[in-house]
C-alpha atoms as an extended CHARMM CRD file, in Angstrom:
* protein
*
       306  EXT
         1         1  UNK       CA             58.2060000000       53.0350000000      222.0850000000  PROA      1               0.0000000000
         2         2  UNK       CA             61.6890000000       52.1060000000      223.3990000000  PROA      2               0.0000000000
         3         3  UNK       CA             64.2660000000       54.9500000000      223.6050000000  PROA      3               0.0000000000
         4         4  UNK       CA             67.3760000000       54.9190000000      221.4450000000  PROA      4               0.0000000000
         5         5  UNK       CA             70.0630000000       52.9920000000      223.2120000000  PROA      5               0.0000000000
         6         6  UNK       CA             71.8150000000       49.6720000000      222.9040000000  PROA      6               0.0000000000
         7         7  UNK       CA             72.7130000000       48.5900000000      219.4040000000  PROA      7               0.0000000000
         8         8  UNK       CA             74.8040000000       51.0330000000      217.3720000000  PROA      8               0.0000000000
         9         9  UNK       CA             72.8110000000       53.5320000000      215.5310000000  PROA      9               0.0000000000
        10        10  UNK       CA             69.5130000000       52.4670000000      217.0870000000  PROA      10              0.0000000000
        11        11  UNK       CA             66.9480000000       55.3020000000      216.9310000000  PROA      11              0.0000000000
        12        12  UNK       CA             64.2840000000       53.3690000000      218.7250000000  PROA      12              0.0000000000
        13        13  UNK       CA             61.9000000000       50.3780000000      218.8480000000  PROA      13              0.0000000000
        14        14  UNK       CA             58.1530000000       50.4340000000      218.5430000000  PROA      14              0.0000000000
        15        15  UNK       CA             55.3480000000       47.7630000000      218.7750000000  PROA      15              0.0000000000
        16        16  UNK       CA             53.0940000000       47.5370000000      215.8240000000  PROA      16              0.0000000000
        17        17  UNK       CA             49.7140000000       46.3940000000      216.8300000000  PROA      17              0.0000000000
        18        18  UNK       CA             47.2700000000       44.2920000000      214.7750000000  PROA      18              0.0000000000
        19        19  UNK       CA             43.7850000000       45.5640000000      214.4680000000  PROA      19              0.0000000000
        20        20  UNK       CA             40.3530000000       44.1310000000      213.9920000000  PROA      20              0.0000000000
        21        21  UNK       CA             37.4120000000       45.7420000000      212.3760000000  PROA      21              0.0000000000
        22        22  UNK       CA             34.4690000000       45.3690000000      214.8650000000  PROA      22              0.0000000000
        23        23  UNK       CA             32.2860000000       46.9230000000      212.2530000000  PROA      23              0.0000000000
        24        24  UNK       CA             33.0400000000       47.5010000000      208.6410000000  PROA      24              0.0000000000
        25        25  UNK       CA             30.2740000000       49.0390000000      206.4150000000  PROA      25              0.0000000000
        26        26  UNK       CA             30.8400000000       49.3220000000      202.6940000000  PROA      26              0.0000000000
        27        27  UNK       CA             28.9930000000       51.9510000000      200.6450000000  PROA      27              0.0000000000
        28        28  UNK       CA             28.7550000000       52.7520000000      197.0090000000  PROA      28              0.0000000000
        29        29  UNK       CA             31.7860000000       53.8000000000      194.9200000000  PROA      29              0.0000000000
        30        30  UNK       CA             32.7690000000       57.3900000000      195.0010000000  PROA      30              0.0000000000
        31        31  UNK       CA             34.2180000000       59.5920000000      192.1030000000  PROA      31              0.0000000000
        32        32  UNK       CA             37.6230000000       58.0930000000      192.7990000000  PROA      32              0.0000000000
        33        33  UNK       CA             36.4650000000       54.5880000000      191.9610000000  PROA      33              0.0000000000
        34        34  UNK       CA             36.8530000000       53.4050000000      195.6010000000  PROA      34              0.0000000000
        35        35  UNK       CA             34.0340000000       52.2240000000      197.8670000000  PROA      35              0.0000000000
        36        36  UNK       CA             33.1540000000       54.5270000000      200.6670000000  PROA      36              0.0000000000
        37        37  UNK       CA             33.5590000000       52.7710000000      204.1320000000  PROA      37              0.0000000000
        38        38  UNK       CA             32.6280000000       53.3030000000      207.8000000000  PROA      38              0.0000000000
        39        39  UNK       CA             34.7900000000       51.2550000000      209.9770000000  PROA      39              0.0000000000
        40        40  UNK       CA             35.3240000000       50.6240000000      213.7930000000  PROA      40              0.0000000000
        41        41  UNK       CA             38.8070000000       49.8090000000      214.4280000000  PROA      41              0.0000000000
        42        42  UNK       CA             40.1610000000       48.1600000000      217.6550000000  PROA      42              0.0000000000
        43        43  UNK       CA             43.7710000000       47.5370000000      218.4300000000  PROA      43              0.0000000000
        44        44  UNK       CA             44.8710000000       44.1570000000      219.6870000000  PROA      44              0.0000000000
        45        45  UNK       CA             47.8010000000       42.9700000000      221.7840000000  PROA      45              0.0000000000
        46        46  UNK       CA             49.1820000000       40.9750000000      218.9170000000  PROA      46              0.0000000000
        47        47  UNK       CA             52.2280000000       42.8880000000      217.7160000000  PROA      47              0.0000000000
        48        48  UNK       CA             55.0850000000       43.1040000000      215.1670000000  PROA      48              0.0000000000
        49        49  UNK       CA             58.2770000000       44.9140000000      216.3640000000  PROA      49              0.0000000000
        50        50  UNK       CA             59.7830000000       47.6950000000      214.3290000000  PROA      50              0.0000000000
        51        51  UNK       CA             63.4370000000       48.8650000000      215.1570000000  PROA      51              0.0000000000
        52        52  UNK       CA             64.8500000000       51.8620000000      213.3100000000  PROA      52              0.0000000000
        53        53  UNK       CA             68.5600000000       52.4980000000      212.9420000000  PROA      53              0.0000000000
        54        54  UNK       CA             70.3370000000       55.5300000000      211.6660000000  PROA      54              0.0000000000
        55        55  UNK       CA             72.6620000000       54.2660000000      208.7950000000  PROA      55              0.0000000000
        56        56  UNK       CA             76.3950000000       54.9950000000      208.9930000000  PROA      56              0.0000000000
        57        57  UNK       CA             78.6100000000       57.1420000000      206.6160000000  PROA      57              0.0000000000
        58        58  UNK       CA             78.3860000000       54.3420000000      204.0370000000  PROA      58              0.0000000000
        59        59  UNK       CA             74.7440000000       55.5030000000      203.3820000000  PROA      59              0.0000000000
        60        60  UNK       CA             75.6240000000       59.0070000000      202.6300000000  PROA      60              0.0000000000
        61        61  UNK       CA             72.9580000000       60.5090000000      200.3560000000  PROA      61              0.0000000000
        62        62  UNK       CA             70.1290000000       58.7140000000      202.0390000000  PROA      62              0.0000000000
        63        63  UNK       CA             68.1840000000       55.4450000000      201.3660000000  PROA      63              0.0000000000
        64        64  UNK       CA             66.2600000000       52.8630000000      203.1010000000  PROA      64              0.0000000000
        65        65  UNK       CA             67.2560000000       49.3730000000      203.9260000000  PROA      65              0.0000000000
        66        66  UNK       CA             64.8760000000       46.7160000000      205.3780000000  PROA      66              0.0000000000
        67        67  UNK       CA             65.5960000000       43.3940000000      207.0820000000  PROA      67              0.0000000000
        68        68  UNK       CA             62.9340000000       40.8730000000      208.1470000000  PROA      68              0.0000000000
        69        69  UNK       CA             62.9150000000       38.2290000000      210.9440000000  PROA      69              0.0000000000
        70        70  UNK       CA             60.3880000000       36.5090000000      213.0960000000  PROA      70              0.0000000000
        71        71  UNK       CA             57.8840000000       33.5800000000      212.6990000000  PROA      71              0.0000000000
        72        72  UNK       CA             55.7520000000       35.3150000000      210.0550000000  PROA      72              0.0000000000
        73        73  UNK       CA             58.4540000000       36.7900000000      207.9440000000  PROA      73              0.0000000000
        74        74  UNK       CA             58.0740000000       34.4000000000      205.0900000000  PROA      74              0.0000000000
        75        75  UNK       CA             56.5540000000       35.9670000000      201.9420000000  PROA      75              0.0000000000
        76        76  UNK       CA             56.6510000000       39.4430000000      203.3670000000  PROA      76              0.0000000000
        77        77  UNK       CA             58.1120000000       41.9150000000      200.7570000000  PROA      77              0.0000000000
        78        78  UNK       CA             61.6980000000       43.2570000000      201.5450000000  PROA      78              0.0000000000
        79        79  UNK       CA             61.8820000000       45.9620000000      199.0040000000  PROA      79              0.0000000000
        80        80  UNK       CA             60.0320000000       49.2070000000      198.0660000000  PROA      80              0.0000000000
        81        81  UNK       CA             56.7480000000       47.4260000000      198.0180000000  PROA      81              0.0000000000
        82        82  UNK       CA             56.9760000000       46.9260000000      201.8700000000  PROA      82              0.0000000000
        83        83  UNK       CA             54.7670000000       49.5540000000      203.5160000000  PROA      83              0.0000000000
        84        84  UNK       CA             57.5610000000       50.3630000000      206.0510000000  PROA      84              0.0000000000
        85        85  UNK       CA             59.8350000000       51.1680000000      203.2230000000  PROA      85              0.0000000000
        86        86  UNK       CA             57.1730000000       53.1680000000      201.4710000000  PROA      86              0.0000000000
        87        87  UNK       CA             56.3830000000       55.1480000000      204.6650000000  PROA      87              0.0000000000
        88        88  UNK       CA             60.1100000000       56.0310000000      205.2090000000  PROA      88              0.0000000000
        89        89  UNK       CA             60.4310000000       57.2320000000      201.6300000000  PROA      89              0.0000000000
        90        90  UNK       CA             57.3290000000       59.3930000000      201.8490000000  PROA      90              0.0000000000
        91        91  UNK       CA             58.3730000000       60.8260000000      205.2190000000  PROA      91              0.0000000000
        92        92  UNK       CA             61.8940000000       61.8080000000      203.9280000000  PROA      92              0.0000000000
        93        93  UNK       CA             60.2310000000       63.3160000000      200.7000000000  PROA      93              0.0000000000
        94        94  UNK       CA             58.2290000000       65.5860000000      202.8970000000  PROA      94              0.0000000000
        95        95  UNK       CA             60.7470000000       66.2560000000      205.6380000000  PROA      95              0.0000000000
        96        96  UNK       CA             63.8220000000       66.8340000000      203.4480000000  PROA      96              0.0000000000
        97        97  UNK       CA             62.4770000000       68.3420000000      200.2110000000  PROA      97              0.0000000000
        98        98  UNK       CA             65.6640000000       70.3460000000      199.4000000000  PROA      98              0.0000000000
        99        99  UNK       CA             68.4980000000       68.1600000000      200.5410000000  PROA      99              0.0000000000
       100       100  UNK       CA             69.4350000000       64.5080000000      200.6320000000  PROA      100             0.0000000000
       101       101  UNK       CA             67.6600000000       62.5990000000      203.3590000000  PROA      101             0.0000000000
       102       102  UNK       CA             69.5440000000       60.5970000000      206.0240000000  PROA      102             0.0000000000
       103       103  UNK       CA             69.8920000000       56.8190000000      205.5220000000  PROA      103             0.0000000000
       104       104  UNK       CA             67.9600000000       54.4000000000      207.7390000000  PROA      104             0.0000000000
       105       105  UNK       CA             67.8460000000       50.6500000000      208.3800000000  PROA      105             0.0000000000
       106       106  UNK       CA             64.4980000000       49.0960000000      209.4250000000  PROA      106             0.0000000000
       107       107  UNK       CA             64.4460000000       45.7470000000      211.1860000000  PROA      107             0.0000000000
       108       108  UNK       CA             60.9870000000       44.2100000000      211.1860000000  PROA      108             0.0000000000
       109       109  UNK       CA             60.0260000000       41.2210000000      213.4280000000  PROA      109             0.0000000000
       110       110  UNK       CA             56.8440000000       39.7510000000      212.0070000000  PROA      110             0.0000000000
       111       111  UNK       CA             54.2950000000       38.0480000000      214.1970000000  PROA      111             0.0000000000
       112       112  UNK       CA             51.0690000000       39.2820000000      212.4690000000  PROA      112             0.0000000000
       113       113  UNK       CA             50.1370000000       37.0950000000      209.6150000000  PROA      113             0.0000000000
       114       114  UNK       CA             50.1320000000       38.6690000000      206.1540000000  PROA      114             0.0000000000
       115       115  UNK       CA             46.9420000000       38.9210000000      204.0420000000  PROA      115             0.0000000000
       116       116  UNK       CA             44.6970000000       38.2690000000      207.0380000000  PROA      116             0.0000000000
       117       117  UNK       CA             42.7710000000       41.4790000000      207.5190000000  PROA      117             0.0000000000
       118       118  UNK       CA             44.6700000000       42.1190000000      210.7410000000  PROA      118             0.0000000000
       119       119  UNK       CA             46.4630000000       45.2780000000      209.3070000000  PROA      119             0.0000000000
       120       120  UNK       CA             50.0800000000       44.0880000000      209.9120000000  PROA      120             0.0000000000
       121       121  UNK       CA             51.6370000000       45.9470000000      207.0930000000  PROA      121             0.0000000000
       122       122  UNK       CA             49.7510000000       49.1460000000      208.0170000000  PROA      122             0.0000000000
       123       123  UNK       CA             50.7620000000       48.6930000000      211.7070000000  PROA      123             0.0000000000
       124       124  UNK       CA             54.3160000000       48.3670000000      210.7290000000  PROA      124             0.0000000000
       125       125  UNK       CA             54.1990000000       51.5260000000      208.5610000000  PROA      125             0.0000000000
       126       126  UNK       CA             52.5980000000       53.4910000000      211.3850000000  PROA      126             0.0000000000
       127       127  UNK       CA             55.1910000000       52.3670000000      213.8600000000  PROA      127             0.0000000000
       128       128  UNK       CA             57.8440000000       53.4080000000      211.4060000000  PROA      128             0.0000000000
       129       129  UNK       CA             56.4010000000       56.8050000000      210.9590000000  PROA      129             0.0000000000
       130       130  UNK       CA             56.1850000000       57.2450000000      214.7510000000  PROA      130             0.0000000000
       131       131  UNK       CA             59.8950000000       56.4810000000      215.1180000000  PROA      131             0.0000000000
       132       132  UNK       CA             60.8880000000       58.7470000000      212.2060000000  PROA      132             0.0000000000
       133       133  UNK       CA             58.7260000000       61.6510000000      213.4130000000  PROA      133             0.0000000000
       134       134  UNK       CA             60.3950000000       61.3770000000      216.7800000000  PROA      134             0.0000000000
       135       135  UNK       CA             63.8930000000       61.3930000000      215.4090000000  PROA      135             0.0000000000
       136       136  UNK       CA             63.2640000000       64.0610000000      212.8400000000  PROA      136             0.0000000000
       137       137  UNK       CA             60.3640000000       66.3660000000      214.1110000000  PROA      137             0.0000000000
       138       138  UNK       CA             60.3620000000       68.3600000000      210.9740000000  PROA      138             0.0000000000
       139       139  UNK       CA             56.5940000000       67.8730000000      210.0300000000  PROA      139             0.0000000000
       140       140  UNK       CA             53.3830000000       68.7400000000      211.8630000000  PROA      140             0.0000000000
       141       141  UNK       CA             51.4420000000       65.7690000000      213.1800000000  PROA      141             0.0000000000
       142       142  UNK       CA             48.5600000000       66.4860000000      210.8120000000  PROA      142             0.0000000000
       143       143  UNK       CA             51.0730000000       66.3360000000      207.8270000000  PROA      143             0.0000000000
       144       144  UNK       CA             52.3470000000       62.9450000000      209.0500000000  PROA      144             0.0000000000
       145       145  UNK       CA             48.8050000000       61.6570000000      209.3760000000  PROA      145             0.0000000000
       146       146  UNK       CA             48.1260000000       62.9450000000      205.8180000000  PROA      146             0.0000000000
       147       147  UNK       CA             51.0820000000       61.1200000000      204.3560000000  PROA      147             0.0000000000
       148       148  UNK       CA             50.1080000000       57.9990000000      206.4340000000  PROA      148             0.0000000000
       149       149  UNK       CA             46.9180000000       57.9550000000      204.4950000000  PROA      149             0.0000000000
       150       150  UNK       CA             48.8610000000       58.0220000000      201.2390000000  PROA      150             0.0000000000
       151       151  UNK       CA             50.7970000000       54.9710000000      202.2680000000  PROA      151             0.0000000000
       152       152  UNK       CA             47.7180000000       52.9240000000      203.1690000000  PROA      152             0.0000000000
       153       153  UNK       CA             44.1700000000       52.8330000000      204.4690000000  PROA      153             0.0000000000
       154       154  UNK       CA             44.8410000000       51.7060000000      208.0510000000  PROA      154             0.0000000000
       155       155  UNK       CA             48.1660000000       53.4880000000      208.4680000000  PROA      155             0.0000000000
       156       156  UNK       CA             46.7890000000       56.7470000000      210.0540000000  PROA      156             0.0000000000
       157       157  UNK       CA             45.0250000000       54.5860000000      212.7600000000  PROA      157             0.0000000000
       158       158  UNK       CA             48.2870000000       52.7790000000      213.4090000000  PROA      158             0.0000000000
       159       159  UNK       CA             50.2930000000       55.9290000000      213.4340000000  PROA      159             0.0000000000
       160       160  UNK       CA             48.0230000000       57.6680000000      216.0700000000  PROA      160             0.0000000000
       161       161  UNK       CA             48.4290000000       54.7330000000      218.4190000000  PROA      161             0.0000000000
       162       162  UNK       CA             44.9220000000       55.0530000000      219.9520000000  PROA      162             0.0000000000
       163       163  UNK       CA             43.1320000000       51.9060000000      221.1070000000  PROA      163             0.0000000000
       164       164  UNK       CA             39.9680000000       52.4170000000      219.1670000000  PROA      164             0.0000000000
       165       165  UNK       CA             38.5640000000       54.7640000000      216.4970000000  PROA      165             0.0000000000
       166       166  UNK       CA             35.9300000000       55.2880000000      213.9420000000  PROA      166             0.0000000000
       167       167  UNK       CA             37.2930000000       55.5810000000      210.3690000000  PROA      167             0.0000000000
       168       168  UNK       CA             35.9160000000       56.9430000000      207.0910000000  PROA      168             0.0000000000
       169       169  UNK       CA             37.3890000000       57.5470000000      203.5500000000  PROA      169             0.0000000000
       170       170  UNK       CA             39.3870000000       54.2180000000      203.4670000000  PROA      170             0.0000000000
       171       171  UNK       CA             40.3730000000       54.8680000000      207.1360000000  PROA      171             0.0000000000
       172       172  UNK       CA             42.0290000000       58.2680000000      206.3270000000  PROA      172             0.0000000000
       173       173  UNK       CA             39.5460000000       60.2720000000      208.4860000000  PROA      173             0.0000000000
       174       174  UNK       CA             39.5630000000       59.1610000000      212.0940000000  PROA      174             0.0000000000
       175       175  UNK       CA             37.6460000000       59.8150000000      215.1770000000  PROA      175             0.0000000000
       176       176  UNK       CA             39.4840000000       58.4800000000      218.1740000000  PROA      176             0.0000000000
       177       177  UNK       CA             37.0840000000       56.9420000000      220.8350000000  PROA      177             0.0000000000
       178       178  UNK       CA             37.2080000000       56.2910000000      224.4980000000  PROA      178             0.0000000000
       179       179  UNK       CA             37.5910000000       52.4920000000      224.5410000000  PROA      179             0.0000000000
       180       180  UNK       CA             35.7300000000       49.9780000000      226.6840000000  PROA      180             0.0000000000
       181       181  UNK       CA             37.6880000000       47.8740000000      229.1750000000  PROA      181             0.0000000000
       182       182  UNK       CA             39.8120000000       45.3070000000      227.2580000000  PROA      182             0.0000000000
       183       183  UNK       CA             38.3680000000       41.8700000000      226.8720000000  PROA      183             0.0000000000
       184       184  UNK       CA             39.9390000000       38.5760000000      226.1060000000  PROA      184             0.0000000000
       185       185  UNK       CA             39.5900000000       37.4350000000      222.4980000000  PROA      185             0.0000000000
       186       186  UNK       CA             40.5910000000       34.7450000000      220.0900000000  PROA      186             0.0000000000
       187       187  UNK       CA             42.0370000000       35.3440000000      216.6400000000  PROA      187             0.0000000000
       188       188  UNK       CA             41.6990000000       32.4360000000      214.1750000000  PROA      188             0.0000000000
       189       189  UNK       CA             44.4630000000       32.7380000000      211.7270000000  PROA      189             0.0000000000
       190       190  UNK       CA             43.9560000000       30.6570000000      208.5220000000  PROA      190             0.0000000000
       191       191  UNK       CA             46.5930000000       30.0530000000      205.9550000000  PROA      191             0.0000000000
       192       192  UNK       CA             44.1630000000       31.3720000000      203.2700000000  PROA      192             0.0000000000
       193       193  UNK       CA             45.2110000000       34.6780000000      201.7930000000  PROA      193             0.0000000000
       194       194  UNK       CA             42.4610000000       37.0500000000      200.7030000000  PROA      194             0.0000000000
       195       195  UNK       CA             43.3340000000       39.8600000000      198.3330000000  PROA      195             0.0000000000
       196       196  UNK       CA             41.6310000000       43.0860000000      199.4950000000  PROA      196             0.0000000000
       197       197  UNK       CA             40.8660000000       44.3690000000      195.9330000000  PROA      197             0.0000000000
       198       198  UNK       CA             39.3010000000       40.9320000000      195.2150000000  PROA      198             0.0000000000
       199       199  UNK       CA             37.1240000000       41.0090000000      198.2300000000  PROA      199             0.0000000000
       200       200  UNK       CA             35.6740000000       44.3320000000      197.1810000000  PROA      200             0.0000000000
       201       201  UNK       CA             35.1660000000       43.0070000000      193.6980000000  PROA      201             0.0000000000
       202       202  UNK       CA             33.1850000000       40.1630000000      195.0690000000  PROA      202             0.0000000000
       203       203  UNK       CA             30.6920000000       42.4620000000      196.5200000000  PROA      203             0.0000000000
       204       204  UNK       CA             27.1750000000       41.9390000000      194.9960000000  PROA      204             0.0000000000
       205       205  UNK       CA             24.5790000000       44.5920000000      194.5800000000  PROA      205             0.0000000000
       206       206  UNK       CA             22.9090000000       43.6980000000      197.8470000000  PROA      206             0.0000000000
       207       207  UNK       CA             26.2000000000       43.6010000000      199.8630000000  PROA      207             0.0000000000
       208       208  UNK       CA             27.2110000000       47.2780000000      199.4910000000  PROA      208             0.0000000000
       209       209  UNK       CA             24.8780000000       49.9620000000      200.9430000000  PROA      209             0.0000000000
       210       210  UNK       CA             24.0900000000       52.5550000000      198.3610000000  PROA      210             0.0000000000
       211       211  UNK       CA             23.9010000000       55.2710000000      201.0990000000  PROA      211             0.0000000000
       212       212  UNK       CA             26.7220000000       57.1390000000      202.5090000000  PROA      212             0.0000000000
       213       213  UNK       CA             26.2950000000       56.7310000000      206.3950000000  PROA      213             0.0000000000
       214       214  UNK       CA             24.9380000000       54.3210000000      208.9180000000  PROA      214             0.0000000000
       215       215  UNK       CA             23.2860000000       54.9730000000      212.1760000000  PROA      215             0.0000000000
       216       216  UNK       CA             25.6330000000       54.6200000000      215.1540000000  PROA      216             0.0000000000
       217       217  UNK       CA             25.1230000000       55.4960000000      218.8640000000  PROA      217             0.0000000000
       218       218  UNK       CA             26.9400000000       58.4360000000      220.3420000000  PROA      218             0.0000000000
       219       219  UNK       CA             30.6300000000       58.0370000000      220.9610000000  PROA      219             0.0000000000
       220       220  UNK       CA             30.1930000000       57.7050000000      224.7800000000  PROA      220             0.0000000000
       221       221  UNK       CA             27.9080000000       54.5920000000      224.1070000000  PROA      221             0.0000000000
       222       222  UNK       CA             30.7660000000       53.0280000000      222.0180000000  PROA      222             0.0000000000
       223       223  UNK       CA             32.7110000000       52.6400000000      225.2390000000  PROA      223             0.0000000000
       224       224  UNK       CA             30.1960000000       50.1880000000      226.4790000000  PROA      224             0.0000000000
       225       225  UNK       CA             30.5470000000       46.5670000000      225.3100000000  PROA      225             0.0000000000
       226       226  UNK       CA             26.8200000000       45.9080000000      225.3840000000  PROA      226             0.0000000000
       227       227  UNK       CA             26.4510000000       48.6380000000      222.6810000000  PROA      227             0.0000000000
       228       228  UNK       CA             29.4210000000       47.3950000000      220.6350000000  PROA      228             0.0000000000
       229       229  UNK       CA             28.1380000000       43.7530000000      220.6130000000  PROA      229             0.0000000000
       230       230  UNK       CA             25.0440000000       44.9700000000      218.6730000000  PROA      230             0.0000000000
       231       231  UNK       CA             27.1290000000       46.7590000000      216.0850000000  PROA      231             0.0000000000
       232       232  UNK       CA             29.3330000000       43.7880000000      214.9340000000  PROA      232             0.0000000000
       233       233  UNK       CA             29.0180000000       43.7030000000      211.3120000000  PROA      233             0.0000000000
       234       234  UNK       CA             31.2960000000       43.3140000000      208.1910000000  PROA      234             0.0000000000
       235       235  UNK       CA             29.8430000000       43.7840000000      204.7400000000  PROA      235             0.0000000000
       236       236  UNK       CA             32.8470000000       41.8580000000      203.0890000000  PROA      236             0.0000000000
       237       237  UNK       CA             32.0950000000       38.7460000000      205.3080000000  PROA      237             0.0000000000
       238       238  UNK       CA             29.3840000000       37.1700000000      203.1840000000  PROA      238             0.0000000000
       239       239  UNK       CA             31.0880000000       37.3860000000      199.7760000000  PROA      239             0.0000000000
       240       240  UNK       CA             34.4600000000       36.2860000000      201.2100000000  PROA      240             0.0000000000
       241       241  UNK       CA             32.9360000000       33.3100000000      203.0910000000  PROA      241             0.0000000000
       242       242  UNK       CA             30.9710000000       32.3220000000      200.0620000000  PROA      242             0.0000000000
       243       243  UNK       CA             34.1650000000       31.8030000000      198.3170000000  PROA      243             0.0000000000
       244       244  UNK       CA             35.9280000000       30.1510000000      201.1080000000  PROA      244             0.0000000000
       245       245  UNK       CA             33.4070000000       27.7320000000      202.7140000000  PROA      245             0.0000000000
       246       246  UNK       CA             36.1010000000       26.4120000000      205.1250000000  PROA      246             0.0000000000
       247       247  UNK       CA             36.1080000000       29.8730000000      206.6130000000  PROA      247             0.0000000000
       248       248  UNK       CA             32.3880000000       29.8340000000      206.8930000000  PROA      248             0.0000000000
       249       249  UNK       CA             32.5340000000       26.5010000000      208.6980000000  PROA      249             0.0000000000
       250       250  UNK       CA             35.2190000000       27.8850000000      211.1210000000  PROA      250             0.0000000000
       251       251  UNK       CA             33.1240000000       30.9040000000      211.9390000000  PROA      251             0.0000000000
       252       252  UNK       CA             30.1500000000       28.7610000000      212.5390000000  PROA      252             0.0000000000
       253       253  UNK       CA             32.2620000000       26.6930000000      215.0610000000  PROA      253             0.0000000000
       254       254  UNK       CA             33.4610000000       29.9100000000      216.6970000000  PROA      254             0.0000000000
       255       255  UNK       CA             29.9300000000       31.3250000000      217.1150000000  PROA      255             0.0000000000
       256       256  UNK       CA             28.7630000000       28.0090000000      218.5520000000  PROA      256             0.0000000000
       257       257  UNK       CA             31.0450000000       28.7410000000      221.5350000000  PROA      257             0.0000000000
       258       258  UNK       CA             28.6790000000       31.5800000000      222.3630000000  PROA      258             0.0000000000
       259       259  UNK       CA             31.2560000000       34.4640000000      222.4730000000  PROA      259             0.0000000000
       260       260  UNK       CA             30.0070000000       38.0360000000      223.1110000000  PROA      260             0.0000000000
       261       261  UNK       CA             30.7820000000       38.8870000000      219.5930000000  PROA      261             0.0000000000
       262       262  UNK       CA             32.4090000000       37.1260000000      216.5220000000  PROA      262             0.0000000000
       263       263  UNK       CA             33.0860000000       37.8450000000      212.8680000000  PROA      263             0.0000000000
       264       264  UNK       CA             35.6810000000       38.3410000000      210.1830000000  PROA      264             0.0000000000
       265       265  UNK       CA             38.0840000000       41.2850000000      210.2630000000  PROA      265             0.0000000000
       266       266  UNK       CA             38.7670000000       43.4640000000      207.2470000000  PROA      266             0.0000000000
       267       267  UNK       CA             38.7490000000       41.4960000000      204.0110000000  PROA      267             0.0000000000
       268       268  UNK       CA             39.7820000000       38.4210000000      205.8740000000  PROA      268             0.0000000000
       269       269  UNK       CA             40.9150000000       35.8310000000      206.2390000000  PROA      269             0.0000000000
       270       270  UNK       CA             41.3270000000       36.1220000000      210.0060000000  PROA      270             0.0000000000
       271       271  UNK       CA             38.3230000000       35.5700000000      212.3010000000  PROA      271             0.0000000000
       272       272  UNK       CA             37.7870000000       36.8870000000      215.7710000000  PROA      272             0.0000000000
       273       273  UNK       CA             35.7240000000       36.2110000000      218.8880000000  PROA      273             0.0000000000
       274       274  UNK       CA             35.4300000000       38.3910000000      221.9570000000  PROA      274             0.0000000000
       275       275  UNK       CA             34.6540000000       36.8930000000      225.3090000000  PROA      275             0.0000000000
       276       276  UNK       CA             33.2510000000       38.2060000000      228.4890000000  PROA      276             0.0000000000
       277       277  UNK       CA             36.0500000000       36.6870000000      230.6900000000  PROA      277             0.0000000000
       278       278  UNK       CA             39.1490000000       34.5190000000      230.5710000000  PROA      278             0.0000000000
       279       279  UNK       CA             37.1010000000       31.3400000000      231.5030000000  PROA      279             0.0000000000
       280       280  UNK       CA             34.8040000000       31.6160000000      228.5800000000  PROA      280             0.0000000000
       281       281  UNK       CA             37.7810000000       32.0150000000      226.2410000000  PROA      281             0.0000000000
       282       282  UNK       CA             39.4890000000       28.9820000000      227.7800000000  PROA      282             0.0000000000
       283       283  UNK       CA             36.2960000000       26.8050000000      227.3570000000  PROA      283             0.0000000000
       284       284  UNK       CA             35.9930000000       28.0230000000      223.7650000000  PROA      284             0.0000000000
       285       285  UNK       CA             39.6370000000       27.2020000000      222.9490000000  PROA      285             0.0000000000
       286       286  UNK       CA             39.0850000000       23.7230000000      224.3700000000  PROA      286             0.0000000000
       287       287  UNK       CA             35.7520000000       23.2010000000      222.5700000000  PROA      287             0.0000000000
       288       288  UNK       CA             37.1940000000       24.3350000000      219.1930000000  PROA      288             0.0000000000
       289       289  UNK       CA             40.3350000000       22.2010000000      219.4800000000  PROA      289             0.0000000000
       290       290  UNK       CA             38.2270000000       19.1410000000      220.3760000000  PROA      290             0.0000000000
       291       291  UNK       CA             35.6770000000       19.6360000000      217.6110000000  PROA      291             0.0000000000
       292       292  UNK       CA             38.3930000000       20.1930000000      214.9720000000  PROA      292             0.0000000000
       293       293  UNK       CA             40.2520000000       17.0870000000      215.7790000000  PROA      293             0.0000000000
       294       294  UNK       CA             43.6230000000       18.8430000000      215.2550000000  PROA      294             0.0000000000
       295       295  UNK       CA             42.5170000000       20.4290000000      212.0620000000  PROA      295             0.0000000000
       296       296  UNK       CA             41.5400000000       23.9170000000      213.4470000000  PROA      296             0.0000000000
       297       297  UNK       CA             43.5790000000       26.9370000000      212.0610000000  PROA      297             0.0000000000
       298       298  UNK       CA             45.9650000000       28.6040000000      214.5530000000  PROA      298             0.0000000000
       299       299  UNK       CA             44.2450000000       30.1210000000      217.5780000000  PROA      299             0.0000000000
       300       300  UNK       CA             45.9000000000       33.2990000000      219.0740000000  PROA      300             0.0000000000
       301       301  UNK       CA             45.0140000000       34.7160000000      222.5040000000  PROA      301             0.0000000000
       302       302  UNK       CA             44.6770000000       38.4750000000      222.4940000000  PROA      302             0.0000000000
       303       303  UNK       CA             43.2720000000       41.3300000000      224.4770000000  PROA      303             0.0000000000
       304       304  UNK       CA             41.3890000000       44.1210000000      222.7420000000  PROA      304             0.0000000000
       305       305  UNK       CA             41.1220000000       47.0910000000      222.4780000000  PROA      305             0.0000000000
       306       306  UNK       CA             44.5220000000       47.9150000000      224.0790000000  PROA      306             0.0000000000
């Protein structure tokens, strides 16, 4: 997180890291109507950048203003439906319950594709909350984590800034984990947009586990890539790929490169492959590009978990 200096009114700048779900189990619906989940979240080196500015006297009485830039800005909401905006409003409601909150301006530079399962919106909201909590330390950290969960499922993970965690209850309950050494990985970013609610609706009877837990090794074993490789699973992968056969074909190509692990993240459409070393990733990138004949979706080099 960059300290506040430079541009007038700058509070600070924070990197918002995309995540992947190394494991994503989906269980039966609970009393709220949502599916229970157990998810293994890993932070990647692909980031958006959030800059927060304190508004001038013209913003007396509070308010949030948001501006977008960057190669992935097209189509991202600029108003109250943006998770950054929503996070700032929720924070000020809690931190300033009896008086008008300050005004802020958020500048968001987008590099994480929207609707990809990489958690870009949640990452942006988490970074926004970190900056707000640093500037106005009026809430306990647990209170900020709670309101992060109200903003979105992966926002608590993004707010905490840990490289890897187990998550339950739509990601609102977290167990930070000691991560393994970062490994080189490829993200395959397709132009296909998958709606998360639709992905869950596509789940068939056999796709969601009726139980409420799955068997995982102890937390110390999760710091070992050999253990992690055996755990890669996403219960949303089959129903999403069945409706998007081009994603299924791309994942088959990705797995033919023999990575240590590969799969779909979240509700898609982004795919990932984790490699044992840089040479393996370089060979896979060449192999994928040659096989696709220029028709391969965008490949992004990342490290994870970071």
